[in-house]
N, CA, C and O of each residue as an XYZ file, in Angstrom:
920
protein
N       0.824     -1.211      0.000
C       0.000      0.000      0.000
C       0.853      1.253      0.000
O       0.503      2.263     -0.611
N       1.988      1.172      0.701
C       2.869      2.339      0.760
C       3.451      2.632     -0.619
O       3.576      3.790     -1.017
N       3.808      1.570     -1.343
C       4.353      1.755     -2.697
C       3.280      2.335     -3.618
O       3.562      3.202     -4.444
N       2.044      1.847     -3.467
C       0.942      2.354     -4.289
C       0.711      3.835     -4.002
O       0.550      4.630     -4.928
N       0.695      4.209     -2.713
C       0.492      5.606     -2.338
C       1.610      6.479     -2.901
O       1.357      7.570     -3.411
N       2.844      5.993     -2.805
C       3.963      6.748     -3.359
C       3.877      6.878     -4.866
O       4.214      7.919     -5.430
N       3.415      5.795     -5.529
C       3.277      5.840     -6.985
C       2.213      6.836     -7.413
O       2.394      7.566     -8.388
N       1.094      6.868     -6.679
C       0.019      7.816     -7.005
C       0.482      9.247     -6.741
O       0.212     10.149     -7.533
N       1.180      9.447     -5.624
C       1.720     10.777     -5.326
C       2.695     11.221     -6.409
O       2.694     12.382     -6.818
N       3.530     10.287     -6.872
C       4.475     10.597     -7.941
C       3.744     10.971     -9.222
O       4.136     11.903     -9.923
N       2.668     10.227     -9.523
C       1.910     10.507    -10.738
C       1.383     11.940    -10.733
O       1.516     12.654    -11.727
N       0.785     12.362     -9.618
C       0.213     13.706     -9.570
C       1.286     14.787     -9.588
O       1.148     15.788    -10.292
N       2.352     14.594     -8.822
C       3.387     15.630     -8.777
C       4.122     15.734    -10.108
O       4.488     16.829    -10.533
N       4.341     14.593    -10.767
C       5.019     14.619    -12.065
C       4.100     15.139    -13.165
O       4.525     15.916    -14.019
N       2.845     14.711    -13.142
C       1.917     15.155    -14.190
C       1.643     16.648    -14.089
O       1.264     17.275    -15.078
N       1.833     17.231    -12.894
C       1.608     18.674    -12.750
C       2.628     19.475    -13.544
O       2.357     20.604    -13.953
N       3.807     18.887    -13.762
C       4.847     19.601    -14.505
C       4.576     19.606    -16.003
O       5.007     20.520    -16.705
N       3.868     18.597    -16.498
C       3.663     18.458    -17.944
C       2.901     19.638    -18.543
O       3.390     20.241    -19.499
N       1.706     20.000    -18.016
C       1.003     21.136    -18.620
C       1.748     22.458    -18.472
O       1.638     23.340    -19.323
N       2.520     22.591    -17.367
C       3.272     23.831    -17.187
C       4.385     23.965    -18.222
O       4.576     25.029    -18.810
N       5.114     22.879    -18.436
C       6.174     22.893    -19.445
C       5.578     23.109    -20.835
O       6.106     23.886    -21.631
N       4.477     22.416    -21.120
C       3.824     22.542    -22.427
C       3.359     23.973    -22.666
O       3.541     24.517    -23.755
N       2.759     24.580    -21.645
C       2.259     25.953    -21.791
C       3.409     26.920    -22.042
O       3.321     27.794    -22.904
N       4.496     26.752    -21.275
C       5.628     27.666    -21.412
C       6.309     27.523    -22.772
O       6.720     28.519    -23.367
N       6.430     26.287    -23.267
C       7.094     26.071    -24.550
C       6.244     26.523    -25.730
O       6.764     27.071    -26.702
N       4.926     26.290    -25.643
C       4.049     26.619    -26.773
C       3.703     28.106    -26.830
O       3.733     28.712    -27.901
N       3.371     28.694    -25.671
C       2.903     30.079    -25.678
C       4.010     31.082    -25.384
O       3.866     32.275    -25.653
N       5.124     30.589    -24.828
C       6.211     31.465    -24.373
C       5.713     32.488    -23.358
O       6.312     33.551    -23.195
N       4.628     32.168    -22.686
C       4.087     33.042    -21.646
C       4.602     32.568    -20.293
O       4.276     31.467    -19.850
N       5.402     33.396    -19.644
C       5.930     33.049    -18.320
C       5.562     34.130    -17.306
O       6.222     34.274    -16.277
N       4.494     34.896    -17.606
C       4.052     35.937    -16.679
C       3.651     35.313    -15.342
O       2.811     34.414    -15.288
N       4.258     35.800    -14.279
C       3.932     35.301    -12.954
C       4.710     34.076    -12.542
O       4.548     33.593    -11.421
N       5.554     33.559    -13.421
C       6.378     32.403    -13.083
C       7.632     32.901    -12.366
O       8.449     33.606    -12.958
N       7.783     32.539    -11.108
C       8.878     33.061    -10.292
C      10.194     32.352    -10.594
O      10.306     31.135    -10.441
N      11.189     33.131    -11.024
C      12.513     32.569    -11.274
C      13.145     32.080     -9.979
O      13.810     31.044     -9.966
N      12.943     32.814     -8.895
C      13.511     32.413     -7.602
C      12.955     31.070     -7.146
O      13.695     30.223     -6.646
N      11.652     30.878     -7.320
C      11.049     29.590     -6.954
C      11.613     28.467     -7.802
O      11.827     27.358     -7.313
N      11.852     28.750     -9.067
C      12.383     27.723     -9.966
C      13.808     27.340     -9.582
O      14.159     26.160     -9.612
N      14.622     28.310     -9.226
C      16.003     28.022     -8.808
C      16.023     27.239     -7.499
O      16.819     26.313     -7.338
N      15.150     27.609     -6.564
C      15.059     26.877     -5.299
C      14.556     25.453     -5.537
O      14.970     24.519     -4.851
N      13.664     25.294     -6.511
C      13.164     23.962     -6.856
C      14.292     23.082     -7.381
O      14.399     21.917     -6.997
N      15.131     23.626     -8.252
C      16.274     22.874     -8.770
C      17.184     22.423     -7.624
O      17.600     21.266     -7.569
N      17.485     23.344     -6.717
C      18.366     23.024     -5.593
C      17.739     21.967     -4.687
O      18.416     21.043     -4.237
N      16.435     22.111     -4.424
C      15.744     21.149     -3.563
C      15.726     19.763     -4.193
O      15.952     18.766     -3.507
N      15.458     19.692     -5.495
C      15.383     18.389     -6.164
C      16.739     17.697     -6.218
O      16.818     16.475     -6.092
N      17.797     18.466     -6.403
C      19.138     17.876     -6.363
C      19.391     17.264     -4.984
O      19.907     16.151     -4.876
N      19.022     18.001     -3.933
C      19.214     17.509     -2.562
C      18.424     16.233     -2.315
O      18.934     15.284     -1.720
N      17.159     16.213     -2.779
C      16.315     15.039     -2.561
C      16.770     13.855     -3.413
O      16.621     12.708     -2.991
N      17.317     14.105     -4.591
C      17.846     13.008     -5.408
C      19.009     12.318     -4.692
O      19.084     11.091     -4.639
N      19.905     13.123     -4.149
C      21.039     12.552     -3.413
C      20.547     11.803     -2.183
O      21.001     10.695     -1.900
N      19.623     12.409     -1.456
C      19.080     11.770     -0.240
C      18.392     10.450     -0.587
O      18.611      9.450      0.097
N      17.571     10.428     -1.626
C      16.845      9.218     -2.009
C      17.805      8.098     -2.400
O      17.579      6.932     -2.078
N      18.885      8.467     -3.102
C      19.877      7.473     -3.497
C      20.596      6.903     -2.277
O      20.856      5.702     -2.212
N      20.914      7.759     -1.316
C      21.642      7.320     -0.124
C      20.801      6.379      0.726
O      21.297      5.351      1.188
N      19.528      6.722      0.936
C      18.662      5.888      1.784
C      17.981      4.783      0.982
O      17.228      3.988      1.546
N      18.233      4.723     -0.314
C      17.703      3.685     -1.214
C      16.178      3.635     -1.222
O      15.575      2.565     -1.139
N      15.570      4.814     -1.324
C      14.117      4.914     -1.477
C      13.829      5.078     -2.962
O      13.907      6.180     -3.503
N      13.492      3.954     -3.621
C      13.328      3.970     -5.077
C      12.167      4.848     -5.528
O      12.237      5.480     -6.582
N      11.084      4.891     -4.722
C       9.918      5.701     -5.085
C      10.295      7.169     -5.171
O      10.001      7.846     -6.156
N      10.955      7.653     -4.118
C      11.373      9.058     -4.101
C      12.431      9.339     -5.156
O      12.434     10.405     -5.772
N      13.333      8.380     -5.365
C      14.422      8.602     -6.320
C      13.885      8.779     -7.733
O      14.295      9.697     -8.443
N      12.973      7.909     -8.143
C      12.392      8.025     -9.482
C      11.625      9.338     -9.612
O      11.777     10.062    -10.596
N      10.796      9.640     -8.603
C       9.998     10.864     -8.650
C      10.880     12.104     -8.725
O      10.638     12.996     -9.538
N      11.893     12.157     -7.882
C      12.741     13.351     -7.832
C      13.594     13.500     -9.084
O      13.839     14.616     -9.542
N      14.046     12.380     -9.638
C      14.866     12.443    -10.852
C      14.054     12.959    -12.034
O      14.505     13.833    -12.774
N      12.845     12.408    -12.206
C      11.990     12.856    -13.303
C      11.548     14.303    -13.076
O      11.486     15.091    -14.019
N      11.242     14.648    -11.829
C      10.865     16.027    -11.497
C      11.989     16.995    -11.845
O      11.744     18.092    -12.348
N      13.217     16.579    -11.572
C      14.368     17.422    -11.914
C      14.445     17.635    -13.421
O      14.738     18.736    -13.887
N      14.181     16.572    -14.179
C      14.178     16.704    -15.636
C      13.143     17.704    -16.115
O      13.423     18.521    -16.992
N      11.941     17.643    -15.541
C      10.903     18.596    -15.906
C      11.295     20.017    -15.502
O      11.018     20.970    -16.231
N      11.934     20.158    -14.349
C      12.367     21.486    -13.902
C      13.392     22.071    -14.869
O      13.372     23.269    -15.152
N      14.283     21.226    -15.373
C      15.269     21.681    -16.357
C      14.568     22.135    -17.634
O      14.938     23.151    -18.222
N      13.546     21.373    -18.065
C      12.773     21.771    -19.242
C      12.086     23.113    -19.023
O      12.011     23.941    -19.931
N      11.585     23.320    -17.806
C      10.911     24.580    -17.507
C      11.903     25.744    -17.501
O      11.569     26.849    -17.927
N      13.103     25.499    -17.025
C      14.158     26.524    -17.087
C      14.447     26.875    -18.537
O      14.583     28.048    -18.884
N      14.541     25.851    -19.382
C      14.779     26.085    -20.817
C      13.653     26.924    -21.417
O      13.903     27.856    -22.182
N      12.401     26.584    -21.062
C      11.256     27.338    -21.582
C      11.301     28.784    -21.113
O      10.979     29.702    -21.867
N      11.703     28.979    -19.862
C      11.811     30.328    -19.307
C      12.874     31.132    -20.051
O      12.652     32.290    -20.403
N      14.026     30.514    -20.286
C      15.109     31.198    -21.000
C      14.692     31.516    -22.433
O      15.010     32.583    -22.957
N      13.983     30.590    -23.057
C      13.526     30.775    -24.438
C      12.534     31.928    -24.532
O      12.565     32.710    -25.483
N      11.652     32.026    -23.536
C      10.639     33.078    -23.556
C      11.253     34.454    -23.312
O      10.741     35.460    -23.802
N      12.340     34.497    -22.561
C      12.932     35.790    -22.215
C      13.923     36.290    -23.250
O      14.460     37.389    -23.113
N      14.170     35.507    -24.271
C      14.974     35.982    -25.392
C      16.366     36.429    -24.994
O      17.138     35.658    -24.425
N      16.686     37.697    -25.301
C      18.036     38.211    -25.122
C      18.509     38.311    -23.692
O      19.712     38.428    -23.460
N      17.599     38.270    -22.707
C      18.008     38.435    -21.311
C      18.145     37.097    -20.588
O      17.889     37.004    -19.387
N      18.554     36.046    -21.336
C      18.575     34.703    -20.760
C      19.868     34.364    -20.031
O      19.873     33.481    -19.174
N      20.956     35.041    -20.349
C      22.279     34.629    -19.862
C      22.359     34.598    -18.335
O      22.850     33.629    -17.755
N      21.881     35.644    -17.696
C      21.982     35.703    -16.229
C      21.195     34.568    -15.578
O      21.674     33.946    -14.629
N      19.987     34.293    -16.082
C      19.165     33.217    -15.515
C      19.795     31.854    -15.766
O      19.714     30.967    -14.917
N      20.425     31.682    -16.930
C      21.083     30.404    -17.238
C      22.239     30.148    -16.276
O      22.398     29.035    -15.774
N      23.038     31.171    -16.020
C      24.163     31.038    -15.087
C      23.646     30.747    -13.684
O      24.213     29.920    -12.969
N      22.565     31.429    -13.287
C      21.990     31.213    -11.954
C      21.489     29.775    -11.803
O      21.662     29.166    -10.747
N      20.872     29.234    -12.849
C      20.365     27.864    -12.801
C      21.513     26.859    -12.671
O      21.437     25.923    -11.875
N      22.581     27.059    -13.461
C      23.732     26.161    -13.380
C      24.394     26.224    -12.006
O      24.801     25.198    -11.460
N      24.501     27.424    -11.452
C      25.077     27.575    -10.119
C      24.216     26.899     -9.059
O      24.736     26.260     -8.144
N      22.905     27.041     -9.183
C      21.996     26.425     -8.212
C      22.176     24.913     -8.187
O      22.214     24.310     -7.114
N      22.287     24.297     -9.362
C      22.464     22.847     -9.450
C      23.835     22.432     -8.905
O      23.939     21.491     -8.119
N      24.876     23.138     -9.326
C      26.235     22.774     -8.907
C      26.425     22.929     -7.406
O      26.965     22.037     -6.751
N      25.988     24.051     -6.862
C      26.150     24.298     -5.423
C      25.319     23.314     -4.608
O      25.797     22.778     -3.607
N      24.082     23.073     -5.029
C      23.217     22.141     -4.300
C      23.811     20.733     -4.311
O      23.776     20.042     -3.293
N      24.355     20.302     -5.447
C      24.970     18.979     -5.525
C      26.186     18.857     -4.617
O      26.348     17.861     -3.912
N      27.040     19.880     -4.639
C      28.248     19.858     -3.809
C      27.893     19.867     -2.323
O      28.479     19.128     -1.533
N      26.944     20.696     -1.956
C      26.526     20.774     -0.550
C      25.888     19.467     -0.097
O      26.168     18.990      1.003
N      25.033     18.884     -0.935
C      24.344     17.636     -0.577
C      25.351     16.509     -0.332
O      25.244     15.785      0.657
N      26.316     16.364     -1.223
C      27.312     15.306     -1.060
C      28.181     15.554      0.183
O      28.546     14.618      0.894
N      28.498     16.805      0.425
C      29.312     17.137      1.601
C      28.562     16.836      2.892
O      29.134     16.293      3.837
N      27.282     17.189      2.930
C      26.479     16.947      4.141
C      26.367     15.449      4.419
O      26.462     15.026      5.571
N      26.167     14.644      3.372
C      26.054     13.193      3.560
C      27.343     12.609      4.124
O      27.309     11.795      5.047
N      28.481     13.025      3.568
C      29.759     12.447      3.986
C      30.250     13.001      5.318
O      30.865     12.276      6.101
N      29.987     14.274      5.582
C      30.525     14.900      6.789
C      29.562     14.836      7.979
O      29.994     14.849      9.132
N      28.263     14.768      7.699
C      27.291     14.760      8.814
C      26.479     13.462      8.748
O      26.887     12.449      9.317
N      25.328     13.486      8.053
C      24.494     12.283      7.962
C      23.405     12.493      6.924
O      23.091     13.628      6.566
N      22.825     11.392      6.437
C      21.692     11.531      5.520
C      20.517     12.289      6.148
O      19.785     12.997      5.456
N      20.347     12.133      7.461
C      19.252     12.839      8.129
C      19.444     14.349      8.031
O      18.480     15.089      7.836
N      20.689     14.805      8.165
C      20.963     16.239      8.036
C      20.646     16.710      6.620
O      20.150     17.820      6.427
N      20.932     15.865      5.631
C      20.595     16.225      4.246
C      19.078     16.284      4.072
O      18.562     17.139      3.354
N      18.364     15.360      4.741
C      16.900     15.393      4.680
C      16.369     16.694      5.267
O      15.411     17.268      4.751
N      16.993     17.156      6.344
C      16.573     18.427      6.940
C      16.842     19.594      5.984
O      16.039     20.520      5.873
N      17.993     19.528      5.294
C      18.314     20.569      4.311
C      17.304     20.547      3.166
O      16.823     21.592      2.727
N      16.992     19.342      2.691
C      15.993     19.216      1.631
C      14.630     19.715      2.077
O      13.890     20.317      1.298
N      14.307     19.460      3.339
C      13.033     19.928      3.888
C      12.958     21.448      3.893
O      11.941     22.033      3.522
N      14.054     22.081      4.319
C      14.084     23.543      4.350
C      13.932     24.111      2.948
O      13.136     25.023      2.725
N      14.697     23.570      2.002
C      14.622     24.069      0.621
C      13.234     23.842      0.028
O      12.684     24.725     -0.630
N      12.670     22.657      0.260
C      11.344     22.356     -0.277
C      10.264     23.197      0.377
O       9.266     23.545     -0.254
N      10.472     23.521      1.647
C       9.473     24.298      2.380
C       9.439     25.753      1.933
O       8.388     26.393      1.963
N      10.595     26.274      1.516
C      10.642     27.696      1.155
C      10.595     27.934     -0.349
O      10.443     29.074     -0.788
N      10.725     26.866     -1.151
C      10.874     27.073     -2.595
C       9.636     27.696     -3.241
O       9.757     28.378     -4.259
N       8.473     27.480     -2.683
C       7.267     28.057     -3.252
C       6.947     29.439     -2.697
O       6.003     30.086     -3.150
N       7.723     29.894     -1.723
C       7.394     31.185     -1.116
C       7.471     32.343     -2.120
O       6.554     33.164     -2.149
N       8.540     32.449     -2.958
C       8.543     33.556     -3.935
C       7.329     33.522     -4.862
O       6.775     34.568     -5.201
N       6.908     32.299     -5.279
C       5.729     32.177     -6.131
C       4.460     32.550     -5.364
O       3.564     33.198     -5.906
N       4.396     32.137     -4.103
C       3.237     32.476     -3.261
C       3.161     33.972     -3.036
O       2.075     34.552     -3.030
N       4.314     34.598     -2.850
C       4.347     36.047     -2.633
C       3.804     36.792     -3.848
O       3.074     37.773     -3.702
N       4.157     36.329     -5.048
C       3.624     36.964     -6.265
C       2.095     36.870     -6.292
O       1.415     37.810     -6.704
N       1.568     35.735     -5.854
C       0.112     35.578     -5.811
C      -0.508     36.524     -4.794
O      -1.530     37.155     -5.064
N       0.109     36.619     -3.633
C      -0.454     37.435     -2.555
C      -0.444     38.924     -2.877
O      -1.317     39.663     -2.421
N       0.537     39.370     -3.660
C       0.588     40.803     -3.998
C      -0.230     41.128     -5.248
O      -0.270     42.277     -5.689
N      -0.883     40.105     -5.816
C      -1.762     40.345     -6.960
C      -1.057     40.476     -8.291
O      -1.577     41.112     -9.207
N       0.140     39.874     -8.415
C       0.851     39.926     -9.696
C       0.117     39.061    -10.729
O      -0.531     38.082    -10.358
N       0.209     39.410    -12.024
C      -0.413     38.573    -13.054
C       0.170     37.162    -13.037
O       1.387     36.987    -12.993
N      -0.699     36.169    -13.070
C      -0.254     34.777    -13.004
C      -0.637     33.994    -14.260
O      -0.815     32.777    -14.207
N      -0.761     34.692    -15.385
C      -1.210     34.026    -16.599
C      -0.253     32.942    -17.053
O      -0.665     32.003    -17.733
N       1.020     33.052    -16.689
C       1.987     32.041    -17.109
C       1.849     30.723    -16.379
O       2.384     29.710    -16.832
N       1.140     30.710    -15.250
C       0.924     29.471    -14.510
C      -0.238     28.702    -15.124
O      -1.332     29.243    -15.280
N      -0.004     27.453    -15.467
C      -1.064     26.642    -16.054
C      -2.048     26.221    -14.965
O      -1.629     25.715    -13.924
N      -3.362     26.423    -15.186
C      -4.358     26.056    -14.170
C      -4.308     24.587    -13.780
O      -4.405     24.250    -12.600
N      -4.154     23.700    -14.786
C      -4.079     22.275    -14.477
C      -2.845     21.959    -13.640
O      -2.894     21.109    -12.751
N      -1.747     22.640    -13.924
C      -0.521     22.402    -13.170
C      -0.700     22.754    -11.698
O      -0.198     22.048    -10.823
N      -1.419     23.848    -11.421
C      -1.609     24.256    -10.027
C      -2.481     23.253     -9.276
O      -2.206     22.933     -8.119
N      -3.533     22.757     -9.933
C      -4.442     21.801     -9.273
C      -3.764     20.450     -9.065
O      -3.849     19.868     -7.983
N      -3.089     19.954    -10.105
C      -2.396     18.670     -9.983
C      -1.262     18.752     -8.956
O      -1.015     17.805     -8.209
N      -0.581     19.900     -8.932
C       0.470     20.092     -7.939
C      -0.073     20.059     -6.525
O       0.563     19.517     -5.622
N      -1.247     20.637     -6.331
C      -1.883     20.631     -5.013
C      -2.193     19.202     -4.571
O      -1.954     18.837     -3.420
N      -2.729     18.388     -5.497
C      -3.001     16.987     -5.186
C      -1.711     16.227     -4.883
O      -1.683     15.369     -4.001
N      -0.650     16.544     -5.614
C       0.631     15.895     -5.374
C       1.164     16.172     -3.984
O       1.615     15.259     -3.293
N       1.113     17.440     -3.570
C       1.575     17.794     -2.222
C       0.766     17.060     -1.158
O       1.324     16.569     -0.177
N      -0.553     16.987     -1.353
C      -1.415     16.306     -0.389
C      -1.046     14.830     -0.253
O      -0.957     14.310      0.858
N      -0.833     14.165     -1.374
C      -0.516     12.741     -1.351
C       0.891     12.470     -0.815
O       1.118     11.467     -0.139
N       1.838     13.371     -1.118
C       3.181     13.189     -0.559
C       3.180     13.398      0.955
O       3.950     12.759      1.673
N       2.316     14.291      1.440
C       2.192     14.458      2.891
C       1.682     13.169      3.522
O       2.178     12.741      4.565
N       0.686     12.551      2.883
C       0.158     11.283      3.375
C       1.222     10.179      3.311
O       1.343      9.372      4.233
N       1.993     10.152      2.213
C       3.059      9.161      2.072
C       4.120      9.335      3.155
O       4.563      8.362      3.765
N       4.521     10.579      3.385
C       5.538     10.839      4.395
C       5.096     10.403      5.784
O       5.874      9.821      6.539
N       3.837     10.689      6.116
C       3.323     10.288      7.429
C       3.192      8.772      7.530
O       3.498      8.196      8.574
N       2.738      8.117      6.454
C       2.582      6.660      6.470
C       3.939      5.958      6.545
O       4.068      4.912      7.182
N       4.955      6.543      5.888
C       6.283      5.932      5.878
C       7.110      6.313      7.094
O       8.210      5.795      7.282
N       6.592      7.216      7.922
C       7.348      7.681      9.080
C       8.474      8.609      8.716
O       9.394      8.814      9.508
N       8.417      9.183      7.508
C       9.435     10.128      7.042
C       8.957     11.535      7.405
O       8.256     12.189      6.633
N       9.350     11.978      8.591
C       8.841     13.256      9.113
C       9.336     14.439      8.279
O       8.633     15.439      8.134
N      10.552     14.321      7.732
C      11.085     15.410      6.905
C      10.206     15.602      5.667
O       9.831     16.724      5.326
N       9.887     14.497      5.005
C       9.056     14.571      3.803
C       7.649     15.063      4.143
O       7.078     15.875      3.415
N       7.097     14.570      5.249
C       5.747     14.977      5.653
C       5.691     16.472      5.951
O       4.745     17.151      5.552
N       6.702     16.986      6.653
C       6.720     18.397      7.028
C       6.806     19.301      5.808
O       6.048     20.264      5.694
N       7.724     18.999      4.895
C       7.879     19.868      3.723
C       6.664     19.751      2.808
O       6.307     20.716      2.132
N       6.020     18.573      2.777
C       4.837     18.397      1.921
C       3.650     19.182      2.458
O       2.896     19.771      1.683
N       3.477     19.196      3.771
C       2.383     19.982      4.360
C       2.617     21.470      4.114
O       1.686     22.203      3.780
N       3.863     21.913      4.279
C       4.185     23.317      4.015
C       3.948     23.662      2.548
O       3.385     24.709      2.227
N       4.385     22.764      1.662
C       4.161     22.983      0.237
C       2.686     23.005     -0.117
O       2.257     23.775     -0.976
N       1.904     22.149      0.553
C       0.457     22.101      0.300
C      -0.209     23.426      0.646
O      -1.076     23.899     -0.088
N       0.195     24.023      1.761
C      -0.384     25.307      2.168
C      -0.074     26.390      1.138
O      -0.960     27.146      0.739
N       1.187     26.463      0.708
C       1.567     27.504     -0.257
C       0.965     27.241     -1.637
O       0.532     28.171     -2.317
N       0.939     25.963     -2.050
C       0.345     25.642     -3.354
C      -1.147     25.951     -3.354
O      -1.690     26.395     -4.365
N      -1.811     25.718     -2.224
C      -3.239     26.026     -2.129
C      -3.477     27.526     -2.257
O      -4.466     27.953     -2.854
N      -2.571     28.324     -1.697
C      -2.677     29.782     -1.820
C      -2.521     30.207     -3.278
O      -3.282     31.038     -3.773
N      -1.532     29.634     -3.959
C      -1.316     29.958     -5.371
C      -2.532     29.566     -6.203
O      -2.968     30.325     -7.068
N      -3.078     28.378     -5.939
C      -4.246     27.905     -6.685
C      -5.437     28.826     -6.483
O      -6.174     29.118     -7.425
N      -5.623     29.282     -5.244
C      -6.765     30.156     -4.949
C      -6.685     31.468     -5.720
O      -7.716     32.017     -6.108
N      -5.468     31.983     -5.948
C      -5.318     33.237     -6.686
C      -5.319     33.007     -8.195
O      -5.762     33.865     -8.959
N      -4.817     31.835     -8.627
C      -4.818     31.542    -10.068
C      -6.209     31.148    -10.548
O      -6.584     31.433    -11.685
N      -6.969     30.494     -9.680
C      -8.318     30.032    -10.026
C      -9.310     30.542     -8.982
O      -9.779     29.769     -8.148
N      -9.636     31.849     -9.021
C     -10.609     32.383     -8.061
C     -11.904     31.568     -8.120
O     -12.422     31.331     -9.211
N     -12.440     31.132     -6.971
C     -13.550     30.160     -6.959
C     -14.761     30.539     -7.805
O     -15.203     29.737     -8.628
N     -15.316     31.756     -7.622
C     -16.530     32.108     -8.366
C     -16.270     32.200     -9.858
O     -17.062     31.717    -10.667
N     -15.150     32.825    -10.219
C     -14.838     32.983    -11.636
C     -14.583     31.628    -12.295
O     -14.993     31.394    -13.432
N     -13.900     30.735    -11.566
C     -13.629     29.404    -12.096
C     -14.912     28.607    -12.250
O     -15.103     27.910    -13.246
N     -15.786     28.713    -11.265
C     -17.068     27.995    -11.330
C     -17.883     28.442    -12.538
O     -18.449     27.603    -13.239
N     -17.953     29.740    -12.792
C     -18.714     30.247    -13.928
C     -18.038     29.905    -15.261
O     -18.715     29.741    -16.276
N     -16.712     29.799    -15.260
C     -16.010     29.383    -16.479
C     -16.355     27.935    -16.823
O     -16.566     27.597    -17.988
N     -16.410     27.088    -15.800
C     -16.789     25.687    -16.027
C     -18.237     25.609    -16.489
O     -18.562     24.859    -17.410
N     -19.117     26.394    -15.841
C     -20.532     26.413    -16.233
C     -20.719     26.929    -17.655
O     -21.702     26.596    -18.317
N     -19.776     27.741    -18.122
C     -19.836     28.267    -19.482
C     -19.281     27.320    -20.526
O     -19.252     27.659    -21.710
N     -18.839     26.138    -20.115
C     -18.363     25.134    -21.065
C     -16.875     24.985    -21.166
O     -16.388     24.333    -22.089
N     -16.129     25.566    -20.248
C     -14.659     25.514    -20.329
C     -14.132     24.073    -20.301
O     -13.136     23.760    -20.954
N     -14.800     23.209    -19.550
C     -14.356     21.819    -19.455
C     -15.287     20.857    -20.170
O     -15.243     19.650    -19.934
N     -16.124     21.388    -21.040
C     -17.011     20.529    -21.814
C     -18.453     20.580    -21.341
O     -18.735     21.110    -20.267
N     -19.373     20.034    -22.135
C     -20.798     20.124    -21.828
C     -21.222     19.384    -20.572
O     -22.107     19.853    -19.857
N     -20.612     18.236    -20.284
C     -20.994     17.470    -19.089
C     -20.666     18.263    -17.828
O     -21.513     18.405    -16.946
N     -19.440     18.781    -17.739
C     -19.039     19.581    -16.580
C     -19.871     20.849    -16.498
O     -20.189     21.311    -15.402
N     -20.230     21.421    -17.650
C     -21.045     22.645    -17.664
C     -22.413     22.394    -17.055
O     -22.913     23.215    -16.285
N     -23.026     21.251    -17.399
C     -24.341     20.938    -16.831
C     -24.265     20.737    -15.329
O     -25.160     21.157    -14.595
N     -23.207     20.100    -14.873
C     -23.045     19.865    -13.436
C     -22.816     21.166    -12.665
O     -23.296     21.326    -11.543
N     -22.074     22.095    -13.281
C     -21.712     23.335    -12.589
C     -22.769     24.415    -12.700
O     -22.775     25.364    -11.915
N     -23.666     24.278    -13.671
C     -24.607     25.361    -13.944
C     -25.509     25.675    -12.757
O     -25.708     26.842    -12.420
N     -26.054     24.645    -12.124
C     -26.943     24.876    -10.992
C     -26.233     25.512     -9.816
O     -26.792     26.376     -9.141
N     -25.002     25.089     -9.568
C     -24.234     25.655     -8.450
C     -23.837     27.090     -8.756
O     -23.884     27.948     -7.876
N     -23.442     27.360    -10.012
C     -23.009     28.710    -10.395
C     -24.136     29.720    -10.217
O     -23.887     30.883     -9.898
N     -25.376     29.278    -10.423
C     -26.500     30.192    -10.255
C     -26.658     30.688     -8.836
O     -27.229     31.754     -8.607
N     -26.159     29.926     -7.884
C     -26.260     30.322     -6.475
C     -25.151     31.288     -6.056
O     -25.223     31.906     -4.994
N     -24.135     31.409     -6.893
C     -23.005     32.290     -6.574
C     -22.763     33.229     -7.754
O     -21.814     33.027     -8.512
N     -23.601     34.249     -7.923
C     -23.446     35.157     -9.070
C     -22.118     35.899     -9.026
O     -21.585     36.202     -7.958
N     -21.604     36.182    -10.210
C     -20.347     36.925    -10.301
C     -20.510     38.330     -9.758
O     -21.570     38.942     -9.885
N     -19.449     38.830     -9.155
C     -19.434     40.197     -8.654
C     -18.457     41.019     -9.470
O     -17.605     40.482    -10.177
N     -18.596     42.325     -9.362
C     -17.788     43.213    -10.207
C     -16.291     43.005    -10.007
O     -15.520     43.066    -10.965
N     -15.879     42.759     -8.766
C     -14.440     42.656     -8.505
C     -13.859     41.292     -8.891
O     -12.646     41.103     -8.794
N     -14.688     40.338     -9.326
C     -14.155     39.036     -9.720
C     -13.219     39.147    -10.911
O     -12.304     38.335    -11.048
N     -13.424     40.124    -11.768
C     -12.584     40.279    -12.949
C     -11.530     41.352    -12.757
O     -10.822     41.709    -13.699
N     -11.421     41.874    -11.527
C     -10.354     42.819    -11.227
C      -9.136     42.124    -10.652
O      -8.084     42.742    -10.486
N      -9.276     40.824    -10.343
C      -8.159     40.074     -9.808
C      -7.073     39.944    -10.865
O      -7.352     39.618    -12.019
N      -5.847     40.199    -10.467
C      -4.744     40.180    -11.430
C      -4.531     38.803    -12.031
O      -4.061     38.689    -13.163
N      -4.872     37.754    -11.288
C      -4.631     36.406    -11.793
C      -5.599     36.057    -12.888
O      -5.544     34.955    -13.434
């Protein structure tokens, strides 16, 4: 059951990266996509890859390795969208990976895998803060894919459950923290009333529209629903 839970958590967290990468590559729209969060994500994933390999947790290792690959693709999409101003971000991304790898290996050899888990927890816990801050200040979030935010939220929830079931307190703690911040981002990217009326208008197809129509009638749109920057 633990392997199944980890596999399902991996599916949601990995699938959340697919629509985001696709959106960034196809539309070149990265409005609201935090570079700082992306760099922290790269560093966190490098730390967790090393930790997973050391403790021989195959579920986490596969998830973190593939997640790192998607993060690299997203960095590429970000650099591609920014055109001539890509050099500084490219250097920052390479430094983030190199420094995180060197620090992770040093912590394992000089201290312990548990200390590396704590480092990974800290990085994972704070990596979404720059993105959350953009949401809280009302910055445009059009570059964030709606499906990516929802799938990411489910991934954080399931990884929190996996961490608690496996007795991995570091993973559980960072997943709960990530869930709170991801939920905040989702709430600003998909304001409830506006999202409900979009579904009722056929955004997800006729079946979903029929299901949402009755509920949407009970929550009429207000003038400020379309003033939200997201």
